[in-house]
Biopython code that builds the backbone (N, CA, C, O; Angstrom):
import numpy as np
from Bio.PDB.StructureBuilder import StructureBuilder

atoms = [
    (1, "UNK", "N", (158.109, 206.696, -30.070)),
    (1, "UNK", "CA", (157.805, 205.362, -29.878)),
    (1, "UNK", "C", (156.808, 205.521, -28.860)),
    (1, "UNK", "O", (156.942, 206.463, -28.078)),
    (2, "UNK", "N", (155.784, 204.712, -28.742)),
    (2, "UNK", "CA", (154.924, 204.496, -27.857)),
    (2, "UNK", "C", (154.670, 203.836, -27.302)),
    (2, "UNK", "O", (154.549, 202.717, -27.800)),
    (3, "UNK", "N", (154.464, 203.974, -26.221)),
    (3, "UNK", "CA", (154.533, 203.047, -24.911)),
    (3, "UNK", "C", (153.420, 202.061, -25.088)),
    (3, "UNK", "O", (152.653, 202.327, -26.013)),
    (4, "UNK", "N", (153.185, 201.044, -24.437)),
    (4, "UNK", "CA", (152.156, 200.501, -24.641)),
    (4, "UNK", "C", (151.379, 199.539, -23.386)),
    (4, "UNK", "O", (151.735, 198.363, -23.461)),
    (5, "UNK", "N", (150.516, 199.786, -22.401)),
    (5, "UNK", "CA", (150.047, 199.301, -21.037)),
    (5, "UNK", "C", (149.875, 197.645, -21.362)),
    (5, "UNK", "O", (149.149, 197.017, -22.132)),
    (6, "UNK", "N", (150.939, 197.252, -20.359)),
    (6, "UNK", "CA", (151.438, 195.781, -20.154)),
    (6, "UNK", "C", (149.823, 194.285, -19.804)),
    (6, "UNK", "O", (149.917, 193.058, -19.841)),
    (7, "UNK", "N", (148.466, 195.251, -19.481)),
    (7, "UNK", "CA", (147.425, 194.686, -19.448)),
    (7, "UNK", "C", (147.068, 194.744, -20.830)),
    (7, "UNK", "O", (146.848, 193.549, -21.026)),
    (8, "UNK", "N", (146.840, 195.362, -22.023)),
    (8, "UNK", "CA", (146.949, 195.706, -23.107)),
    (8, "UNK", "C", (147.593, 194.532, -24.038)),
    (8, "UNK", "O", (146.936, 193.933, -24.890)),
    (9, "UNK", "N", (148.594, 194.353, -23.836)),
    (9, "UNK", "CA", (149.691, 194.203, -24.919)),
    (9, "UNK", "C", (150.754, 193.310, -24.036)),
    (9, "UNK", "O", (150.856, 193.508, -22.825)),
    (10, "UNK", "N", (151.415, 192.473, -24.606)),
    (10, "UNK", "CA", (152.493, 191.713, -24.347)),
    (10, "UNK", "C", (153.555, 192.678, -24.874)),
    (10, "UNK", "O", (154.524, 192.434, -24.154)),
    (11, "UNK", "N", (153.826, 193.413, -25.531)),
    (11, "UNK", "CA", (155.039, 194.220, -25.981)),
    (11, "UNK", "C", (154.917, 195.603, -25.561)),
    (11, "UNK", "O", (153.936, 196.321, -25.371)),
    (12, "UNK", "N", (156.359, 195.819, -25.451)),
    (12, "UNK", "CA", (156.397, 197.432, -24.376)),
    (12, "UNK", "C", (156.178, 198.203, -25.356)),
    (12, "UNK", "O", (155.536, 199.167, -24.940)),
    (13, "UNK", "N", (156.455, 198.308, -26.853)),
    (13, "UNK", "CA", (156.057, 199.333, -27.679)),
    (13, "UNK", "C", (155.404, 199.008, -28.712)),
    (13, "UNK", "O", (155.222, 197.818, -28.971)),
    (14, "UNK", "N", (154.873, 200.109, -29.590)),
    (14, "UNK", "CA", (153.636, 200.117, -31.173)),
    (14, "UNK", "C", (155.060, 199.182, -32.051)),
    (14, "UNK", "O", (154.799, 198.263, -32.828)),
    (15, "UNK", "N", (156.556, 199.632, -31.741)),
    (15, "UNK", "CA", (156.986, 198.967, -32.739)),
    (15, "UNK", "C", (157.501, 197.907, -32.404)),
    (15, "UNK", "O", (158.189, 197.486, -33.334)),
    (16, "UNK", "N", (157.526, 197.022, -31.235)),
    (16, "UNK", "CA", (157.535, 195.538, -31.217)),
    (16, "UNK", "C", (156.457, 194.946, -31.500)),
    (16, "UNK", "O", (156.550, 193.778, -31.879)),
    (17, "UNK", "N", (155.365, 195.459, -31.418)),
    (17, "UNK", "CA", (154.309, 194.655, -31.523)),
    (17, "UNK", "C", (153.927, 194.741, -33.051)),
    (17, "UNK", "O", (153.230, 193.848, -33.532)),
    (18, "UNK", "N", (154.353, 195.767, -33.808)),
    (18, "UNK", "CA", (154.197, 195.810, -35.443)),
    (18, "UNK", "C", (155.383, 194.672, -36.022)),
    (18, "UNK", "O", (155.179, 193.898, -36.957)),
    (19, "UNK", "N", (156.220, 194.737, -35.503)),
    (19, "UNK", "CA", (157.443, 194.244, -35.683)),
    (19, "UNK", "C", (156.962, 191.830, -35.899)),
    (19, "UNK", "O", (157.135, 190.849, -36.622)),
    (20, "UNK", "N", (156.357, 192.299, -34.652)),
    (20, "UNK", "CA", (156.100, 190.972, -34.064)),
    (20, "UNK", "C", (155.106, 190.343, -35.067)),
    (20, "UNK", "O", (155.085, 189.182, -35.476)),
    (21, "UNK", "N", (153.969, 191.770, -35.485)),
    (21, "UNK", "CA", (153.015, 190.839, -36.495)),
    (21, "UNK", "C", (153.243, 190.782, -37.609)),
    (21, "UNK", "O", (152.585, 190.070, -38.368)),
    (22, "UNK", "N", (154.586, 191.781, -38.124)),
    (22, "UNK", "CA", (155.080, 191.382, -39.609)),
    (22, "UNK", "C", (155.639, 189.611, -39.509)),
    (22, "UNK", "O", (155.371, 188.574, -40.117)),
    (23, "UNK", "N", (156.362, 189.931, -38.605)),
    (23, "UNK", "CA", (157.078, 188.559, -38.276)),
    (23, "UNK", "C", (156.146, 187.591, -38.714)),
    (23, "UNK", "O", (156.412, 186.925, -39.715)),
    (24, "UNK", "N", (154.646, 187.357, -37.837)),
    (24, "UNK", "CA", (154.370, 186.377, -38.062)),
    (24, "UNK", "C", (153.597, 186.111, -39.444)),
    (24, "UNK", "O", (153.623, 185.088, -40.128)),
    (25, "UNK", "N", (152.901, 187.311, -39.669)),
    (25, "UNK", "CA", (152.207, 187.186, -40.922)),
    (25, "UNK", "C", (153.582, 186.904, -42.171)),
    (25, "UNK", "O", (153.034, 186.664, -43.247)),
    (26, "UNK", "N", (154.772, 186.876, -42.285)),
    (26, "UNK", "CA", (155.455, 186.503, -42.766)),
    (26, "UNK", "C", (155.875, 184.870, -42.835)),
    (26, "UNK", "O", (156.446, 184.239, -43.725)),
    (27, "UNK", "N", (155.411, 184.499, -41.667)),
    (27, "UNK", "CA", (155.779, 183.059, -41.605)),
    (27, "UNK", "C", (154.430, 182.493, -42.054)),
    (27, "UNK", "O", (154.528, 181.549, -42.838)),
    (28, "UNK", "N", (153.470, 182.786, -41.796)),
    (28, "UNK", "CA", (152.175, 182.529, -42.747)),
    (28, "UNK", "C", (152.435, 182.443, -44.053)),
    (28, "UNK", "O", (151.904, 181.500, -44.640)),
    (29, "UNK", "N", (152.950, 183.002, -44.524)),
    (29, "UNK", "CA", (152.630, 183.687, -46.096)),
    (29, "UNK", "C", (153.994, 182.352, -46.529)),
    (29, "UNK", "O", (153.973, 181.756, -47.605)),
    (30, "UNK", "N", (154.946, 182.136, -45.575)),
    (30, "UNK", "CA", (155.616, 181.398, -45.832)),
    (30, "UNK", "C", (155.457, 179.827, -45.890)),
    (30, "UNK", "O", (156.033, 179.049, -46.650)),
    (31, "UNK", "N", (154.428, 179.521, -44.789)),
    (31, "UNK", "CA", (153.898, 178.114, -44.853)),
    (31, "UNK", "C", (152.845, 178.407, -45.938)),
    (31, "UNK", "O", (152.882, 177.451, -46.713)),
    (32, "UNK", "N", (152.234, 179.001, -46.205)),
    (32, "UNK", "CA", (150.961, 178.717, -47.311)),
    (32, "UNK", "C", (151.567, 178.372, -48.390)),
    (32, "UNK", "O", (151.048, 177.589, -49.185)),
    (33, "UNK", "N", (152.698, 178.883, -48.566)),
    (33, "UNK", "CA", (153.429, 178.966, -50.176)),
    (33, "UNK", "C", (154.163, 177.803, -50.349)),
    (33, "UNK", "O", (154.878, 177.713, -51.347)),
    (34, "UNK", "N", (154.105, 176.866, -49.517)),
    (34, "UNK", "CA", (154.981, 175.669, -49.166)),
    (34, "UNK", "C", (154.168, 174.527, -50.111)),
    (34, "UNK", "O", (153.014, 174.238, -49.795)),
    (35, "UNK", "N", (154.669, 174.023, -51.034)),
    (35, "UNK", "CA", (154.443, 172.887, -52.103)),
    (35, "UNK", "C", (153.881, 171.496, -51.340)),
    (35, "UNK", "O", (152.966, 170.827, -51.820)),
    (36, "UNK", "N", (154.233, 171.321, -50.689)),
    (36, "UNK", "CA", (153.949, 169.937, -49.820)),
    (36, "UNK", "C", (152.655, 169.698, -49.076)),
    (36, "UNK", "O", (152.031, 170.562, -48.460)),
    (37, "UNK", "N", (152.309, 168.360, -49.210)),
    (37, "UNK", "CA", (150.955, 168.303, -48.867)),
    (37, "UNK", "C", (150.346, 168.576, -47.758)),
    (37, "UNK", "O", (150.886, 168.080, -46.770)),
    (38, "UNK", "N", (149.182, 169.342, -47.522)),
    (38, "UNK", "CA", (148.884, 169.673, -45.859)),
    (38, "UNK", "C", (148.393, 168.384, -45.142)),
    (38, "UNK", "O", (147.791, 167.434, -45.643)),
    (39, "UNK", "N", (148.837, 168.592, -43.687)),
    (39, "UNK", "CA", (148.353, 167.758, -42.958)),
    (39, "UNK", "C", (147.508, 167.736, -42.137)),
    (39, "UNK", "O", (147.879, 168.344, -41.133)),
    (40, "UNK", "N", (146.459, 167.302, -42.047)),
    (40, "UNK", "CA", (144.976, 166.921, -41.299)),
    (40, "UNK", "C", (145.760, 167.478, -39.678)),
    (40, "UNK", "O", (146.775, 167.000, -39.171)),
    (41, "UNK", "N", (144.678, 168.906, -39.001)),
    (41, "UNK", "CA", (144.639, 169.260, -37.770)),
    (41, "UNK", "C", (144.880, 168.105, -36.792)),
    (41, "UNK", "O", (145.779, 168.008, -35.957)),
    (42, "UNK", "N", (143.863, 167.230, -37.077)),
    (42, "UNK", "CA", (143.857, 165.669, -35.885)),
    (42, "UNK", "C", (145.480, 164.812, -35.990)),
    (42, "UNK", "O", (146.108, 164.356, -35.035)),
    (43, "UNK", "N", (145.835, 164.785, -37.295)),
    (43, "UNK", "CA", (146.848, 164.003, -37.554)),
    (43, "UNK", "C", (148.373, 164.729, -36.508)),
    (43, "UNK", "O", (149.141, 164.112, -35.770)),
    (44, "UNK", "N", (148.353, 165.702, -36.734)),
    (44, "UNK", "CA", (149.379, 167.042, -35.871)),
    (44, "UNK", "C", (149.386, 166.853, -34.798)),
    (44, "UNK", "O", (150.384, 166.417, -34.223)),
    (45, "UNK", "N", (147.957, 167.202, -34.038)),
    (45, "UNK", "CA", (147.847, 166.770, -32.783)),
    (45, "UNK", "C", (148.239, 165.645, -31.878)),
    (45, "UNK", "O", (148.922, 165.619, -30.855)),
    (46, "UNK", "N", (147.415, 164.445, -32.761)),
    (46, "UNK", "CA", (147.924, 162.867, -32.342)),
    (46, "UNK", "C", (149.744, 162.955, -32.166)),
    (46, "UNK", "O", (150.357, 162.498, -31.201)),
    (47, "UNK", "N", (150.380, 163.671, -33.378)),
    (47, "UNK", "CA", (151.755, 163.493, -33.092)),
    (47, "UNK", "C", (152.456, 164.277, -32.111)),
    (47, "UNK", "O", (153.611, 163.996, -31.790)),
    (48, "UNK", "N", (151.854, 165.194, -31.643)),
    (48, "UNK", "CA", (152.486, 166.412, -30.690)),
    (48, "UNK", "C", (152.040, 165.449, -29.498)),
    (48, "UNK", "O", (152.940, 165.151, -28.712)),
    (49, "UNK", "N", (150.748, 164.913, -29.255)),
    (49, "UNK", "CA", (150.282, 164.245, -28.199)),
    (49, "UNK", "C", (151.333, 163.387, -27.902)),
    (49, "UNK", "O", (151.593, 163.302, -26.702)),
    (50, "UNK", "N", (152.077, 162.660, -28.743)),
    (50, "UNK", "CA", (152.665, 161.224, -28.916)),
    (50, "UNK", "C", (154.083, 161.487, -27.925)),
    (50, "UNK", "O", (154.545, 160.865, -26.968)),
    (51, "UNK", "N", (154.638, 163.071, -28.867)),
    (51, "UNK", "CA", (155.797, 163.468, -28.221)),
    (51, "UNK", "C", (155.577, 163.560, -26.761)),
    (51, "UNK", "O", (156.223, 162.966, -25.898)),
    (52, "UNK", "N", (154.573, 164.388, -26.586)),
    (52, "UNK", "CA", (154.456, 164.835, -24.939)),
    (52, "UNK", "C", (154.702, 163.655, -24.505)),
    (52, "UNK", "O", (155.831, 163.462, -24.053)),
    (53, "UNK", "N", (153.828, 162.650, -24.516)),
    (53, "UNK", "CA", (153.447, 161.562, -23.826)),
    (53, "UNK", "C", (155.022, 161.043, -23.758)),
    (53, "UNK", "O", (155.239, 160.387, -22.739)),
    (54, "UNK", "N", (155.946, 161.172, -24.467)),
    (54, "UNK", "CA", (156.837, 160.154, -24.715)),
    (54, "UNK", "C", (157.956, 161.094, -23.666)),
    (54, "UNK", "O", (158.766, 160.516, -22.942)),
    (55, "UNK", "N", (157.861, 162.374, -23.720)),
    (55, "UNK", "CA", (159.014, 162.994, -22.998)),
    (55, "UNK", "C", (157.972, 162.888, -21.687)),
    (55, "UNK", "O", (158.878, 163.114, -20.885)),
    (56, "UNK", "N", (157.120, 162.772, -21.060)),
    (56, "UNK", "CA", (156.498, 162.925, -19.888)),
    (56, "UNK", "C", (156.841, 161.405, -18.848)),
    (56, "UNK", "O", (156.755, 161.221, -17.634)),
    (57, "UNK", "N", (157.261, 160.481, -20.025)),
    (57, "UNK", "CA", (157.689, 158.962, -19.765)),
    (57, "UNK", "C", (158.775, 159.008, -19.295)),
    (57, "UNK", "O", (159.021, 158.247, -18.359)),
    (58, "UNK", "N", (159.893, 159.999, -19.827)),
    (58, "UNK", "CA", (161.223, 159.914, -19.815)),
    (58, "UNK", "C", (161.463, 160.680, -18.662)),
    (58, "UNK", "O", (162.477, 160.394, -18.027)),
    (59, "UNK", "N", (160.926, 161.365, -18.356)),
    (59, "UNK", "CA", (161.074, 162.593, -17.442)),
    (59, "UNK", "C", (160.906, 162.355, -16.148)),
    (59, "UNK", "O", (161.724, 162.612, -15.265)),
    (60, "UNK", "N", (159.158, 161.540, -15.930)),
    (60, "UNK", "CA", (159.010, 160.845, -14.771)),
    (60, "UNK", "C", (157.822, 161.645, -14.450)),
    (60, "UNK", "O", (157.203, 161.440, -13.407)),
]
sb = StructureBuilder()
sb.init_structure("model")
sb.init_model(0)
sb.init_chain("A")
sb.init_seg("    ")
for serial, (resi, resn, name, xyz) in enumerate(atoms, 1):
    if name == "N":
        sb.init_residue(resn, " ", resi, " ")
    sb.init_atom(name, np.array(xyz, "f"), 0.0, 1.0, " ", f" {name:<3s}", serial, name[0])
structure = sb.get_structure()
């Protein structure tokens, strides 16, 4: 188990980094395989901003 420098990686070992990389790649593949319609980036960002604004309003 090779240790990684915390300045270079957020993971403590190469095994942790490789496991995270595999997980991310699997999630991306899963997302690309979904049959639903694509959502434009600007629409997603506007929806997220609306959620953030609503939360900020609730929490003051």
